[in-house]
N, CA, C and O atoms as a DFTB+ gen file, in Angstrom:
552 C
 N C O
     1  1      -0.901      14.229     -16.021
     2  2      -1.611      14.401     -14.674
     3  2      -1.726      12.513     -14.090
     4  3      -1.684      11.426     -14.668
     5  1      -1.844      12.858     -13.025
     6  2      -1.122      11.821     -12.277
     7  2      -1.877      11.003     -12.593
     8  3      -2.420      11.273     -13.664
     9  1      -2.388       9.490     -11.861
    10  2      -3.222       8.464     -12.000
    11  2      -3.379       7.755     -10.902
    12  3      -2.393       7.641     -10.174
    13  1      -4.742       7.054     -10.479
    14  2      -4.303       6.972      -9.354
    15  2      -5.232       6.567      -7.706
    16  3      -5.150       7.197      -6.651
    17  1      -5.995       5.431      -7.972
    18  2      -7.026       5.025      -6.866
    19  2      -5.855       4.500      -5.411
    20  3      -4.993       3.624      -5.358
    21  1      -6.302       5.418      -4.479
    22  2      -5.168       4.579      -3.511
    23  2      -6.049       4.712      -1.871
    24  3      -6.503       5.762      -1.416
    25  1      -6.095       3.751      -1.402
    26  2      -6.310       3.172      -0.003
    27  2      -5.391       3.170       1.035
    28  3      -4.543       2.337       1.356
    29  1      -5.740       4.367       1.560
    30  2      -4.652       4.806       3.341
    31  2      -4.940       3.798       4.254
    32  3      -6.073       3.640       4.708
    33  1      -3.780       2.956       4.613
    34  2      -3.621       2.457       6.074
    35  2      -3.369       2.428       6.980
    36  3      -2.499       1.713       7.478
    37  1      -4.231       3.409       7.642
    38  2      -2.270       4.007       8.619
    39  2      -3.384       4.565       9.824
    40  3      -4.442       5.175       9.669
    41  1      -2.668       4.077      11.147
    42  2      -4.156       4.100      12.586
    43  2      -3.996       5.178      13.673
    44  3      -4.509       5.205      14.792
    45  1      -2.903       6.340      12.900
    46  2      -2.404       7.192      13.675
    47  2      -3.133       8.763      12.490
    48  3      -2.585       9.451      11.628
    49  1      -4.501       8.749      13.043
    50  2      -5.133       9.784      11.877
    51  2      -4.831      11.230      12.054
    52  3      -5.608      11.907      11.381
    53  1      -4.063      11.860      12.653
    54  2      -3.074      13.081      11.711
    55  2      -2.456      12.550      10.792
    56  3      -2.576      12.999       9.652
    57  1      -1.596      11.403      11.077
    58  2      -0.613      11.287       9.765
    59  2      -1.354      10.483       8.427
    60  3      -0.950      10.109       7.327
    61  1      -2.931      10.423       9.302
    62  2      -3.213       9.689       7.777
    63  2      -4.022      10.851       6.892
    64  3      -4.259      10.704       5.693
    65  1      -4.339      11.816       7.524
    66  2      -4.897      13.221       7.198
    67  2      -3.485      14.224       6.489
    68  3      -3.506      15.357       6.007
    69  1      -2.443      13.339       6.664
    70  2      -1.203      14.443       6.064
    71  2      -1.247      13.546       5.315
    72  3      -0.947      14.132       4.275
    73  1      -1.476      12.022       4.908
    74  2      -0.770      11.560       3.793
    75  2      -2.255      12.033       2.523
    76  3      -2.326      12.801       1.564
    77  1      -2.781      11.524       2.890
    78  2      -4.061      11.948       2.316
    79  2      -4.017      13.505       1.645
    80  3      -4.432      13.737       0.509
    81  1      -3.647      14.167       2.225
    82  2      -3.822      15.896       1.975
    83  2      -2.056      15.795       0.707
    84  3      -2.429      16.118      -0.421
    85  1      -1.315      15.638       0.705
    86  2       0.015      14.971      -0.246
    87  2      -0.510      14.262      -0.887
    88  3      -0.187      14.511      -2.049
    89  1      -1.487      13.094      -0.819
    90  2      -1.910      12.234      -2.289
    91  2      -2.816      13.297      -3.145
    92  3      -2.634      13.701      -4.293
    93  1      -3.789      13.598      -2.267
    94  2      -4.608      15.333      -2.950
    95  2      -3.909      15.473      -3.730
    96  3      -4.127      14.914      -4.805
    97  1      -2.454      16.484      -3.517
    98  2      -1.838      17.300      -4.312
    99  2      -1.156      17.134      -5.130
   100  3      -0.565      17.961      -5.825
   101  1      -1.146      16.082      -5.158
   102  2       0.025      14.954      -6.370
   103  2      -1.553      14.936      -7.477
   104  3      -1.521      15.268      -8.662
   105  1      -2.289      14.668      -7.051
   106  2      -3.295      14.412      -7.708
   107  2      -3.772      12.953      -8.103
   108  3      -4.102      12.702      -9.262
   109  1      -3.798      11.950      -7.043
   110  2      -4.151      10.866      -6.369
   111  2      -5.429      11.145      -6.130
   112  3      -5.563      12.316      -5.778
   113  1      -6.824      10.300      -6.199
   114  2      -7.806       9.907      -5.742
   115  2      -7.655       8.663      -4.657
   116  3      -7.292       7.519      -4.932
   117  1      -8.152       9.353      -2.906
   118  2      -8.091       8.932      -2.004
   119  2      -9.735       7.837      -1.904
   120  3     -10.863       8.270      -1.667
   121  1      -9.325       6.325      -2.183
   122  2     -10.334       5.669      -1.955
   123  2     -11.641       5.876      -0.761
   124  3     -12.820       6.228      -0.736
   125  1     -10.625       5.433       0.120
   126  2     -11.008       5.812       1.881
   127  2      -9.621       5.271       2.667
   128  3      -8.676       4.721       2.101
   129  1      -9.725       5.559       4.105
   130  2      -8.513       6.201       5.423
   131  2      -8.866       4.588       6.126
   132  3     -10.022       4.218       6.328
   133  1      -7.813       3.858       6.398
   134  2      -8.478       2.363       6.773
   135  2      -7.328       2.701       8.592
   136  3      -6.269       3.325       8.668
   137  1      -8.074       2.035       9.700
   138  2      -6.525       2.318      10.721
   139  2      -6.699       0.802      10.915
   140  3      -5.564       0.354      11.082
   141  1      -7.560      -0.142      10.966
   142  2      -6.722      -1.423      11.062
   143  2      -7.092      -2.410       9.909
   144  3      -7.906      -2.350       8.988
   145  1      -6.317      -3.202      10.256
   146  2      -5.908      -4.167       9.404
   147  2      -7.248      -4.680       8.521
   148  3      -7.336      -4.788       7.298
   149  1      -8.226      -4.952       9.517
   150  2      -9.798      -5.733       9.473
   151  2     -10.655      -4.668       8.562
   152  3     -11.455      -5.214       7.803
   153  1     -10.611      -3.166       8.516
   154  2     -10.891      -1.981       8.006
   155  2     -10.787      -1.622       6.645
   156  3     -11.474      -0.950       5.876
   157  1      -9.343      -2.494       6.533
   158  2      -8.347      -1.698       5.332
   159  2      -9.049      -2.955       4.471
   160  3      -9.257      -2.670       3.292
   161  1      -9.504      -4.511       4.951
   162  2      -9.895      -5.469       3.714
   163  2     -11.321      -4.923       2.868
   164  3     -11.668      -4.877       1.688
   165  1     -12.027      -4.475       4.437
   166  2     -13.053      -4.181       3.975
   167  2     -13.529      -3.339       2.883
   168  3     -14.363      -3.543       2.000
   169  1     -12.545      -2.011       3.260
   170  2     -12.024      -1.093       2.585
   171  2     -11.614      -1.076       0.881
   172  3     -12.083      -0.388      -0.026
   173  1     -10.897      -1.781       0.869
   174  2     -10.387      -2.416      -0.514
   175  2     -11.428      -3.483      -0.994
   176  3     -11.321      -3.534      -2.219
   177  1     -12.223      -4.206      -0.636
   178  2     -13.279      -4.726      -0.967
   179  2     -14.531      -3.961      -2.075
   180  3     -15.014      -4.122      -3.196
   181  1     -14.664      -2.770      -0.513
   182  2     -15.546      -2.343      -1.563
   183  2     -14.871      -0.718      -2.375
   184  3     -15.491      -0.213      -3.311
   185  1     -14.032      -0.312      -2.027
   186  2     -13.283       0.660      -3.321
   187  2     -12.652       1.083      -4.219
   188  3     -12.337       2.191      -4.653
   189  1     -12.307      -1.129      -4.745
   190  2     -11.548      -0.989      -5.821
   191  2     -10.436       0.016      -5.723
   192  3     -10.583       0.852      -6.615
   193  1      -9.365       0.259      -4.973
   194  2      -8.086       0.946      -4.961
   195  2      -7.289       0.005      -6.028
   196  3      -7.356      -1.201      -6.268
   197  1      -6.403       1.206      -6.635
   198  2      -5.154       1.012      -7.849
   199  2      -4.054       0.042      -6.734
   200  3      -3.217      -0.777      -7.113
   201  1      -4.290       0.336      -5.641
   202  2      -3.132       0.509      -5.191
   203  2      -3.010       0.766      -2.794
   204  3      -2.839       1.811      -2.166
   205  1      -3.102       0.061      -2.530
   206  2      -3.280       0.434      -0.597
   207  2      -1.667       0.986      -0.568
   208  3      -0.710       0.615      -1.246
   209  1      -1.753       1.974       0.443
   210  2      -0.565       2.694       1.013
   211  2      -0.943       1.714       2.408
   212  3      -2.120       1.855       2.741
   213  1      -0.330       0.965       3.082
   214  2      -0.489       0.167       4.249
   215  2       1.077       0.556       5.499
   216  3       2.296       0.607       5.338
   217  1       0.193       0.741       6.616
   218  2       1.315       0.972       8.015
   219  2       1.382      -0.392       8.043
   220  3       0.839      -1.206       7.296
   221  1       2.179      -0.576       9.076
   222  2       2.910      -2.255       9.604
   223  2       2.075      -2.515      10.761
   224  3       1.331      -3.496      10.744
   225  1       2.126      -1.588      11.964
   226  2       1.436      -1.338      13.310
   227  2      -0.121      -1.119      13.298
   228  3      -0.361       0.046      12.982
   229  1      -1.127      -1.767      13.509
   230  2      -2.860      -1.214      13.302
   231  2      -3.031      -1.335      14.942
   232  3      -2.501      -1.666      16.003
   233  1      -4.287      -0.758      14.240
   234  2      -5.364      -1.400      15.895
   235  2      -5.908      -2.748      15.264
   236  3      -5.643      -3.009      14.090
   237  1      -6.702      -3.640      16.075
   238  2      -6.623      -4.042      14.983
   239  2      -6.565      -5.589      16.276
   240  3      -6.185      -5.574      17.446
   241  1      -7.072      -6.693      15.490
   242  2      -6.162      -8.516      15.592
   243  2      -5.412      -8.215      14.384
   244  3      -4.191      -8.276      14.530
   245  1      -5.880      -7.874      13.107
   246  2      -4.415      -8.204      12.025
   247  2      -3.693      -6.607      11.944
   248  3      -4.238      -5.503      11.937
   249  1      -2.479      -6.927      11.898
   250  2      -1.455      -5.324      11.475
   251  2      -1.149      -5.901      10.045
   252  3      -1.045      -7.070       9.675
   253  1      -1.047      -4.814       9.412
   254  2      -0.253      -4.577       7.604
   255  2      -0.480      -5.967       6.938
   256  3      -1.270      -6.503       6.161
   257  1       0.853      -6.319       7.799
   258  2       1.176      -7.131       6.550
   259  2       0.709      -8.436       7.070
   260  3       1.628      -9.213       6.810
   261  1      -0.216      -9.070       7.655
   262  2      -1.687      -9.489       7.500
   263  2      -2.576      -9.642       6.987
   264  3      -3.195     -10.704       6.917
   265  1      -3.057      -7.877       6.151
   266  2      -3.729      -7.317       6.041
   267  2      -3.894      -7.038       4.662
   268  3      -4.775      -6.935       3.808
   269  1      -2.291      -6.938       4.857
   270  2      -2.046      -6.753       2.639
   271  2      -1.452      -8.257       2.376
   272  3      -0.793      -8.474       1.359
   273  1      -1.679      -9.151       3.211
   274  2      -1.556     -10.840       2.287
   275  2      -2.693     -11.187       1.791
   276  3      -2.926     -11.706       0.699
   277  1      -3.655     -10.780       2.925
   278  2      -4.978     -11.199       2.361
   279  2      -5.964     -10.149       1.067
   280  3      -6.565     -10.406       0.023
   281  1      -5.734      -9.146       1.725
   282  2      -5.826      -8.208       0.497
   283  2      -5.343      -8.789      -1.155
   284  3      -6.129      -9.251      -1.982
   285  1      -3.869      -8.617      -1.337
   286  2      -3.659      -8.841      -2.847
   287  2      -4.222     -10.271      -3.369
   288  3      -4.450     -10.567      -4.542
   289  1      -4.476     -11.489      -1.653
   290  2      -5.138     -12.849      -2.247
   291  2      -6.006     -12.679      -2.667
   292  3      -6.442     -13.287      -3.644
   293  1      -6.744     -11.484      -1.864
   294  2      -8.360     -11.986      -2.617
   295  2      -8.684     -10.945      -4.167
   296  3      -8.919     -11.332      -5.312
   297  1      -8.586      -9.681      -3.671
   298  2      -8.277      -8.468      -4.820
   299  2      -7.076      -8.274      -5.853
   300  3      -7.052      -7.699      -6.941
   301  1      -6.101      -8.944      -5.145
   302  2      -4.601      -8.464      -6.395
   303  2      -4.549      -6.937      -6.615
   304  3      -4.226      -6.427      -7.688
   305  1      -4.768      -6.503      -5.914
   306  2      -4.501      -4.792      -5.667
   307  2      -2.741      -4.951      -4.732
   308  3      -2.407      -5.743      -3.852
   309  1      -1.897      -3.755      -5.458
   310  2      -0.465      -4.082      -4.834
   311  2      -0.605      -3.080      -3.924
   312  3      -1.475      -2.209      -3.932
   313  1       0.240      -3.223      -3.170
   314  2       0.455      -2.871      -1.654
   315  2       2.011      -2.300      -1.141
   316  3       2.846      -3.150      -0.833
   317  1       2.318      -1.041      -1.073
   318  2       3.125      -0.534      -0.623
   319  2       3.073      -0.185       0.622
   320  3       2.290       0.708       0.945
   321  1       3.841      -0.770       1.522
   322  2       4.161      -0.257       3.040
   323  2       4.545       0.977       3.109
   324  3       5.191       1.525       2.216
   325  1       4.141       1.595       4.301
   326  2       4.717       3.209       4.382
   327  2       4.781       3.070       6.660
   328  3       3.831       3.172       7.436
   329  1       6.416       2.797       7.013
   330  2       6.232       2.476       8.354
   331  2       7.324       2.597       8.292
   332  3       8.296       2.566       7.537
   333  1       6.621       2.930      10.417
   334  2       8.457       3.619      10.998
   335  2       9.323       1.706      11.449
   336  3      10.108       1.427      12.355
   337  1       8.957       1.161      10.797
   338  2       9.331      -0.666      11.616
   339  2      10.447      -0.814      10.261
   340  3       9.806      -0.330       9.328
   341  1      11.337      -1.101       9.908
   342  2      12.342      -1.810       9.043
   343  2      12.791      -2.667      10.145
   344  3      14.009      -2.499      10.084
   345  1      12.642      -3.241      10.830
   346  2      13.752      -4.740      11.595
   347  2      13.614      -5.288      10.098
   348  3      13.093      -4.913       9.048
   349  1      14.517      -6.604      10.660
   350  2      14.992      -8.074      10.165
   351  2      13.614      -8.809       9.932
   352  3      13.160      -9.034       8.810
   353  1      12.921      -9.202      11.277
   354  2      11.571     -10.116      11.338
   355  2      10.789      -9.388      10.245
   356  3      10.503      -9.943       9.184
   357  1      10.385      -7.886      10.591
   358  2       9.379      -7.667      10.100
   359  2       9.392      -7.384       8.420
   360  3       8.622      -7.321       7.461
   361  1      10.350      -7.302       8.654
   362  2      11.542      -7.125       6.547
   363  2      10.587      -8.374       5.955
   364  3       9.681      -8.298       5.126
   365  1      11.235      -9.853       6.848
   366  2      11.150     -10.931       5.735
   367  2       9.417     -11.159       6.326
   368  3       9.247     -12.252       5.786
   369  1       8.907     -11.052       6.596
   370  2       7.557     -10.994       6.864
   371  2       6.765     -10.117       5.718
   372  3       5.858     -10.714       5.140
   373  1       7.001      -8.885       5.374
   374  2       6.976      -8.429       4.813
   375  2       7.314      -8.965       2.560
   376  3       6.598      -9.008       1.559
   377  1       8.530      -9.183       2.824
   378  2       8.974      -9.727       1.616
   379  2       8.041     -11.039       0.984
   380  3       8.213     -11.365      -0.190
   381  1       7.136     -11.696       1.768
   382  2       6.654     -12.810       1.669
   383  2       5.282     -12.781       1.044
   384  3       4.500     -13.611       0.581
   385  1       5.337     -10.859       1.312
   386  2       3.560     -10.270       0.863
   387  2       3.584     -10.249      -0.919
   388  3       2.590     -10.356      -1.637
   389  1       5.216     -10.057      -1.435
   390  2       4.815      -9.607      -2.323
   391  2       5.061      -7.770      -2.678
   392  3       4.522      -7.257      -3.659
   393  1       5.799      -7.096      -1.868
   394  2       5.084      -6.359      -2.060
   395  2       5.693      -5.092      -3.234
   396  3       6.670      -5.166      -3.980
   397  1       5.175      -4.498      -3.138
   398  2       5.180      -3.183      -4.725
   399  2       6.050      -1.996      -4.752
   400  3       6.252      -1.231      -5.695
   401  1       6.774      -1.956      -2.951
   402  2       7.355      -0.665      -2.392
   403  2       7.163      -1.193      -1.248
   404  3       6.625      -2.277      -1.022
   405  1       7.848      -0.008      -0.059
   406  2       8.405      -0.071       1.446
   407  2       9.205       1.076       1.614
   408  3      10.335       1.294       1.176
   409  1       8.183       2.055       2.579
   410  2       8.953       3.420       2.155
   411  2       8.771       3.986       3.878
   412  3       7.697       4.211       4.436
   413  1       9.800       4.089       4.326
   414  2      10.286       4.584       5.900
   415  2      10.349       5.952       6.431
   416  3      11.018       6.986       6.435
   417  1       9.554       5.533       6.764
   418  2       8.902       7.134       7.761
   419  2       9.880       8.095       8.837
   420  3       9.227       8.268       9.866
   421  1      10.960       8.635       8.904
   422  2       9.650       9.648       8.248
   423  2      10.014       9.757       6.863
   424  3      11.127       9.260       6.691
   425  1       9.276      10.424       5.322
   426  2       9.068       9.977       4.065
   427  2       8.862      12.448       3.597
   428  3       8.665      13.529       4.152
   429  1       9.054      11.974       2.601
   430  2       8.672      13.349       1.859
   431  2       8.054      12.943       0.962
   432  3       8.358      11.826       0.543
   433  1       6.695      13.855       0.169
   434  2       6.384      13.934      -0.780
   435  2       6.560      13.287      -2.073
   436  3       5.738      12.631      -2.713
   437  1       8.318      13.717      -2.478
   438  2       8.896      12.749      -3.500
   439  2       9.586      11.463      -3.457
   440  3      10.175      10.828      -4.332
   441  1       9.335      11.201      -2.026
   442  2       9.809       9.222      -1.816
   443  2       8.375       8.740      -2.246
   444  3       8.230       7.834      -3.066
   445  1       7.211       9.463      -1.586
   446  2       5.763       8.662      -1.937
   447  2       5.221       9.281      -3.391
   448  3       4.420       8.574      -4.004
   449  1       5.526      10.286      -3.853
   450  2       5.294      10.354      -5.442
   451  2       6.348       8.859      -6.149
   452  3       5.873       7.844      -6.659
   453  1       7.731       9.159      -5.966
   454  2       7.489       8.666      -6.637
   455  2       7.834       6.645      -6.950
   456  3       8.158       5.969      -7.926
   457  1       7.321       6.191      -4.558
   458  2       7.309       4.829      -4.996
   459  2       5.564       4.605      -5.544
   460  3       5.352       3.578      -6.188
   461  1       4.584       5.383      -5.330
   462  2       3.380       5.261      -5.587
   463  2       3.740       4.992      -7.843
   464  3       3.461       4.204      -8.747
   465  1       4.082       5.581      -7.737
   466  2       4.395       5.665      -9.167
   467  2       4.924       4.786     -10.328
   468  3       4.529       4.681     -11.489
   469  1       6.168       4.053      -9.507
   470  2       7.172       2.733     -10.093
   471  2       5.730       1.958     -10.038
   472  3       4.910       1.706     -10.920
   473  1       5.774       1.604      -8.212
   474  2       4.230       0.724      -7.601
   475  2       3.431       0.526      -9.079
   476  3       3.289      -0.574      -9.613
   477  1       3.088       1.410      -9.464
   478  2       1.545       1.459      -9.958
   479  2       1.984       1.150     -11.630
   480  3       0.995       0.928     -12.329
   481  1       2.890       1.120     -12.129
   482  2       3.758       1.217     -13.234
   483  2       3.862      -0.275     -13.352
   484  3       3.317      -0.844     -14.298
   485  1       4.498      -0.902     -12.491
   486  2       4.593      -2.493     -11.862
   487  2       3.406      -2.949     -12.410
   488  3       2.903      -3.235     -13.496
   489  1       3.224      -2.916     -11.536
   490  2       1.928      -3.563     -11.372
   491  2       1.395      -3.551     -12.584
   492  3       1.018      -4.689     -12.864
   493  1       1.087      -2.413     -13.854
   494  2      -0.451      -2.759     -14.708
   495  2       0.880      -2.951     -15.834
   496  3       0.446      -3.671     -16.734
   497  1       2.142      -2.627     -16.082
   498  2       3.089      -4.051     -17.105
   499  2       2.881      -5.140     -16.298
   500  3       2.817      -5.960     -17.213
   501  1       2.709      -5.866     -15.205
   502  2       2.313      -7.062     -15.223
   503  2       1.343      -7.754     -15.410
   504  3       1.541      -8.949     -15.628
   505  1       0.270      -7.346     -15.393
   506  2      -0.820      -7.302     -16.190
   507  2      -1.231      -7.395     -17.655
   508  3      -2.073      -8.097     -18.214
   509  1      -0.421      -6.516     -18.085
   510  2      -0.285      -6.436     -19.606
   511  2       0.757      -7.792     -20.033
   512  3       0.674      -8.331     -21.136
   513  1       1.617      -8.178     -19.096
   514  2       2.520      -9.876     -19.049
   515  2       3.366     -10.203     -18.185
   516  3       4.500     -10.011     -17.746
   517  1       1.539     -11.290     -18.005
   518  2       1.733     -11.841     -16.293
   519  2       3.119     -12.731     -16.641
   520  3       3.633     -13.167     -15.611
   521  1       3.787     -13.069     -17.799
   522  2       5.689     -13.440     -17.740
   523  2       6.789     -12.668     -17.378
   524  3       7.976     -12.959     -17.232
   525  1       5.892     -11.161     -17.210
   526  2       7.409     -10.897     -17.013
   527  2       7.139     -10.181     -15.277
   528  3       7.698      -9.141     -14.927
   529  1       6.313     -10.877     -14.478
   530  2       6.425     -10.723     -12.648
   531  2       7.839     -10.878     -12.573
   532  3       8.647     -11.529     -13.236
   533  1       7.942     -10.008     -11.458
   534  2       9.595      -9.655     -10.498
   535  2       8.649     -10.306      -9.336
   536  3       9.113      -9.856      -8.288
   537  1       7.882     -10.891      -9.121
   538  2       7.896     -11.501      -7.566
   539  2       8.426     -12.747      -7.667
   540  3       9.179     -13.017      -6.731
   541  1       8.232     -13.957      -8.828
   542  2       8.442     -15.071      -8.433
   543  2       7.494     -16.015      -9.219
   544  3       7.744     -16.985      -9.935
   545  1       5.930     -15.224      -8.734
   546  2       4.854     -15.655      -9.255
   547  2       4.560     -16.450     -10.633
   548  3       4.615     -15.536     -11.457
   549  1       4.476     -16.803     -10.846
   550  2       4.025     -16.720     -12.306
   551  2       1.932     -17.423     -12.507
   552  3       1.387     -17.432     -13.610
């Protein structure tokens, strides 16, 4: 059985509910849904997710890249980006946050599941063996 507590950060309600349904169907626990960067940080702090699925373009002052950076620094929670945007400027900003994955919309359930499983596995391995980190940090 799949395990993992996931926070969804997506500002389009219908899309967020579709992702939530997919995740539950795959056996994950959804800790919450946030539509802004500020809400994402607050929910990450209060719900202790194992992973955050982060859209880049969000409501509010913080975009997904800024929110992901803050979540990683404050709570050490891995982030997988889930976005329709893949231009080079955004990719450069995203790379600086040390993401555990990047899924371009539209995606299917298999893409979502495999990316989440790889991200959770990599994160757990890095926690067990910090010297094996793959993002260039120690």
